[in-house]
N, C-alpha and C positions, 0 to 999 in steps of 0.2 A: 504493499499499500504505499502511495506517495504522499507526502506532506509538504506544505509550504511553510518554510521556517523564516521567521524575521530576526534578522541580526542588526543590533545597533552598534555603531561605532562612536566612541566618545571623543569629544573635542572640547577641552576647557578654554574659556575666554578669560584672559587675565588683564585687568585694567588697573594701573597703578595711580592713585591719586592720593599720596601719602600725607601731604600737608592738610588737606581736607579731612582726611580720615582721623588724623591726630587731633585736629580741632574739635571734630564731631565726637571723638571719644571723651574729651573733657566735658563737653556738654552732656553726654550720656551718663558720665560717672556722677556729675553734679545732680543729674535728675534721678539717679539710682536705677538706671536701666541695665539690662544683662548684657553679656558678651554675645558676639555673633554666633550662630549655630552652624557648625560644619556640616556640608551636605555632600562632600565626596572625600575620598581618601587618597593622599599623594602616594600611598604605597601601591595603589593599583590592586589591592586585595578586597576592596570593598566597592560596591557599585550602588548609586543612587541614580534614578533617572528622572529628568526634568526638562522642561522646554528651554529653549535657547534665549539668553538675554539680549535684549537691545538696550540702547542707552538709557531709556527711562527706569529700566529695572536696576541697571548698575548704579545710577545716581540715586535712585530710591533706597537702595542697599546701604549707601554710605550715609544718607540722611537718617533713615531708620536703622540703626546699627545692628538690629537684631535680625535683620532680613537675611535671606539666603540668595547668593548668586548662584543660579542653576547652570546646567550644562546643555550640550546639543547632541543630535544624532545624524547620522547619515543611514539610509534605509537600504538593506539588502535582502533579497528573497532568494532562497534556493529550494528547488523541488528535489527532495532527497528521500530514498527509500531507507527507513529506519525501523529499529526494533524498540518497543518500549518508550516511545516518545511522550512525555508529559505535556500538558497544556501550558506550562510555565514559560516565561520569556527566556529565550535564548540569546546570549550576549557575545558569542565567540564562535568561530568555525574553524576546525582543522580538517585535514584530508580524511581521516578515519575516526575522529571523535568530535562530539559536539558539547563542549561544557556548558552546562545550563545553570542559569542564576534563579534562586529562590529569594523571596523576601528575607529569609533569614541570613542571606549572604553566603549560604552553603554552595559548594561547586560539585558537580557530579559529571562524569564522562559518560555519554551515551553512544554506544557503537552504531556507526553509519555503515550501511551496506553498499550503497552507491549514490551517486549525485548525477543528475541529468542536466540541470541547468541552474545558473545563478546570474542573477541582474542586480546592478547596483544603480540606485537612483542618484543622479549627479547632484541634485539640489537637496538641501535640508528638509526633512518632513515637517519641521517647524518653520515658523516665520523667519525671514531672512535678517541679517544684520550686516552692516558695512564690514568690509574686510578689516579696517582699522578705524576704531573709534578714538578721535583725537582727544587728547587730555584737556584741551580748552573746551571742547564741546561738553565734556563730563563737568568741568569746573563751572561753566556757565549755567548748566542745568541744576547742579547741586546748590549754587549760590541762590537761584531763583527759588528752589524749593524751600531752602532755609529761611529765605526773605518772607516767603508766603506764610510761614509759621510764627513770624515775629510780629509784635504789636506795631501799629503805625508810628512813625518818627524815630525808629531805631536807626542804628548805623547801616543796616541792610538797605534802607531806603537810598541812601548815599551811593551805595554800590550800584544799585539799579539806575540811579541818575547818572552815574559815570559812564555806565555802559551804554545808556541812551545817546551819549555824545559821540559814541563811535559808530560809524555806519556799517551794519552788518558784521560784527567782529568775528563771529564763526566763519562766515563766507570769506572773510579777509584771510583768516588762517588757511582755509582750504585753498584759496586762490594762490597764496604765496607759498604754499608747502612745495618743497622741491625734492623731497627725499621719497622717491617711489620706484619700486622694482617693477620692470615690465618685460615682456617676452613677445617677440614678433616672429611668427612662423613663416619661413620661406620654403621653397620646393625642396631645398637640399640641406637646410640648417635651421636652427633657432638663434635669433639675435636677442641676447639678454642684456638689458641696460638698467641703469638706476638713475632716474631723472634725466634721460637722455644721454648719459655718459656710459660708455662701454664697460660691461662687466665681463662677458665672454661670448664665444660662439660655440654651439653644439652642432658639429656637422654630422649628419647621418647618411648622407650620400656624397661620394667623391670618386671621380674616376681613377685617381691615382692612389689614394690612400683607402684601401678596401675594408675599412673598419670604422665605427664610430669614435669620435674624439671631440675634446674641447680645445679651441684654439684662440689666440689674441686675447689672454686673460689678464685682467687688471685687479690690483688690491683697491680697497676704499682709498679714495683721494685721486684716483685716476692714474696711478703709476703702474706700468706694465710688469708682470711678473714672469710671463713666458715669452720665449724668443718670438720675433716677429715670424708670422706664417703667411706666405712662404718667406724663408729667411732672405734678408736684403744683403747682397754681396757689397762688401766694403764696410758694412756695419756689423753683420753677424757672420759667424762661421756658417757655411752652407752645407755642412755634412749632414747625412741621415734627414734629408729635408721631407722624404716621405714616410719616415719611420718615427720621428720626434716632432709631431705637429704642435704639441702644447701639453695636453694632459690626456692619457689614454689608458685602456685596459686591453692587453694583447698578449698573445702566447705564440712562441716561436715553434712549438711542437705539440700538436693535439693529434694523436694517432697518426703522426708522420706528416701532417700538413702544417704550414708556416702561416700563421696569421699575424706575425710580427712584421715580415718583410714583404707583405702584400702578395704572397703567392696563393694563399687561401683567402677566402672573402666572407666577411661577415655582413650578410645582407639584410638592411632594414626592411621589414615588412609593413609595419604601422605603429601607431601610437595607441597602445591599449588603454592608456589613460592620457588624455590630452594635456598639454601644458596648462597649469593653472597657477595663478599667483594669488596668494592669501597673505596680504601685509608684506612682510619681510622674507617671504618664502615662496620659491617656485618649485613645483613638483610635477614630474611626468614619468610615463613608463612606456618602454619600447619593447616590441617583439621582433627578434631577428632570428635568422638561421645561419649556420656555419656550413659553408660550401668548402669541400676539400680542393686541394690543388688540381685534382682531376675531375672535379665536377659533382662529386657525391655529397648529398645532403647529410651531413654528419650528426648535427643536433640542433635543438632549439635553445635560444638565450632570451631570457626575460631580464631586462635591466630596468631597475627603479632609480630615479634620480632626485636628489634634493640639492637646490642652491639656496642657502639661508644665510641671512645676516646674523653674525655672532659677535659677542662683545670685542673680539679682537680682529674681525675681518670677515671676508665672505668664506663660507664653508660649502664645498661641494661633495655630496655623498654619492658613491656609485655602488649599488647593490646588485649583483649579477647572479643569476641562477641558470645553470646549464642542464638540459634533460634531453633524453631520447627515449622513446618507446620502441625504437627498431633496433638499435645496436649499442653495444658498449663502446666507449671511447677513453683514451688515456691521455693524461697530461705528462709530457715528457719531463727530462731534467736538463736544463740549459740555462744560460745566463739571460737570454732575451725572452723573459716571460714576466708577466705581472702588471702592476700599476705603476705607470712611469710618467715623469714630467721632464721637460727641458726649459730651464729658466732662462729669463732675458739676459742678453749678453752681459750687461753691466753687473749682474749678480754672480757670475761664474767665479768659481775658485781662482782661475787664471787672472781675473780682474780684481781680486781681492775680497771676493765673497767667502762665505764660511759655511761648512757642513757640520752638523752636531746631531748625534742620535740619542735615543733614549737611555742608552748606556754611559752617556758622557763622553763618548769618543768624538774626535774631531778629524776633519780633513777626509778628502775622498780616498786616499791610499789607506788610512787607518780604519775607515768605516765599510770599505769594500768587503762583501762576503761575510759580514758580521750580522748576526740576528739582532732585531730590534723591533719594538712596537711602533716607533716613529722616527722620522728623520726630517730635519729642517735644513733648507738650503736658502740662504738670504745675504744680502750685502746693502750698502749704503747708496741711495740715490737721492739727490736733492735734499739732503739733511733728513732723509727718512730711512729707517730700517725697514727693508722691503724684502718679501720673500714667500716661500710656499713650504708648508709642513705637510708631508705625505704620512697617513696614518693608516694602520691596519686594525680591523676589528679583532677582539679576543674570540669572537664566535668562528673566525676562520680555521681551517683544518689544522694549521700549525702557525708557528711564528715565522715572520718573513725574513729571509736573507736580503741584503741590500747591495744592489749594483750601482755603485756611485762613481762618477767622473768629475775631473776638475774642469772639464769644458761645458758643464751645465746640466748634464743628464744625471738623473737618479730614479731608482725604481725598487719597489717592494716586490720580492719574488718568493713565492711559496714553493718552487720548484727548482732549486738551485744547489741543493746540498752537496751533490757530487761535482757539479760544474764549478762551484766555488771552493772545492776541496775542504768541505765541512763534514764529510762523511759518505755514507752509502746513497745510492740513487734515490731521489725523493719523488719518483714518478707515481701517478695516482691514477687508478682505473675506476671509471664510473660505470657501474652496470646498467644493463637496459632496464629502464623503468624508474632508476634512481635520479636524484636530483643532487647536483653538487653546486654549493653557493659560496660566494666570497663577498665581503663588504669591505670597502676602503673609503677613506675621506681624505680631502685636500683643503687645507686652510691657506687662503690668499690674504696675507697680512701686511699691514704697514702701520708704522708708529714713529713719531718724531724721535730723532737721536737725542734731543735734549730733554725728552720727558723723563720724569722721575719713575714712572712705571717701568718695570723690567719686563722685556719680552720673555714669555715663559711658554715654551713649546709643551711642556708637562701639563700645565693648566689647560692649554688648547686641546690636548688629547683627552683630559678629563671631561672637558665641554662636549667633545665629540661623542664620547661614550654616552653622556647624558642624552644627546639627541638620538642616537641610534638605539638606545636600550629596549625600547619597544619592538624593535626589528630583530632582536637576537632571540630566536626560538631555541628553547632548551628541549632536547629531546630526551625524554625520560622513559624508563622501562614501561613497556606496554602493560605489564601486570599492575602498574601503579595507577592506570587509567589514563595516561597522557601519551598521545602521538601527535606528531603534526608534519606536514610536507611544506618546507619553506617557500616552495614554488606557489603553492595554492593558498597559504594562510594569509590573513589579512594583517598588515602592518600599520598601526595607527600611531601617529605622532602627536602628542598633547603638548 
């Protein structure tokens, strides 16, 4: 028997209005009111379902300090043949188990026999809210609500009079806002900008480079962090122009085919999740197929991407899942494998740039072949410390060895133990029907040399883990009631 299962994905909306909250806390304390009631758990172990907040609810929750700021859902339906399905709400879906949510917050795995179809509604099932609620909008609304509660002739009347002298203050803020992430889709690439200033290009079709990549990447402030693509003779070294386009994920040996040197081809099929900007975050998902040197369809590749503003720069997350129902395939052992970048010419070690890894080792010669969780390559440009930090998720099959060069190239490699003289071959075979998944991140950072704040790649790595933690699926023994397939599971970032 088939059932339609409703799955809700949670997205928390956070708005900071600290000064007003502090002021209101004083008023509530004097009035003897209670503290706010929490309605969700940051641990992810508890679930409370409620409609999405718009600006009135947020500002009302500040004025009435015991109010609740609720959360939002996206709706997914799945026609699934299951046994023992209860009528309670289901809040998550795995490939073989469906953890269900009860009012008592208990969780239980329900065995699923098959799944025929799954559909996701792109829009929220509750009323919409702007991608970013501006602090001034919240402040204006809060002041108005407080003023409406005060007797006539108080100081709040003067606040209203002052605002009346300004022509449409909120509209002025919106019109003058210059900090906006945007994505423009072309036939062969995505153009990613921030308020008209270039951030990166994501290229998914190229006649010469037969795999997807990011190129012409900039840190906040507009300083270039990757080599010009294509490289400019007389300004850049022009070596490896079709292999080192900027930022990429490629493998020189998958079942004998070379997807690094553009002999095999990673063919873009479609955007399975269209590019979508929500505030300071761009997300999209692509479906591709790997075609071998001799034209064989080797496997499927699902790539999920995030481009997000973080405290220290732009972060690009690349989550890749390889799968085939037709044949097994093997990742070989060689240097040219993994998640790589080619830094801008002024940042290279040859020009005075510096390489440092998570073990505290520095310079290309000392970090080459060494295992590490992250590696930073940066230099000084226009009184700014500019660079790229490549990071590997702890959910990957093993720690990466690093292929680092003084001319500006560096890469995290999961398959180079023998090639880098670190031990036995690290080849890995993915059996038919299985999924192999890797997750990497790249922070594009820029900070003033004169700043008292110290650039801290370790802190950036911790922030990267915070961002991707909902993506890391822990595979637990089936006897404990938990299994999941990373290719099919939902990954929600709150």
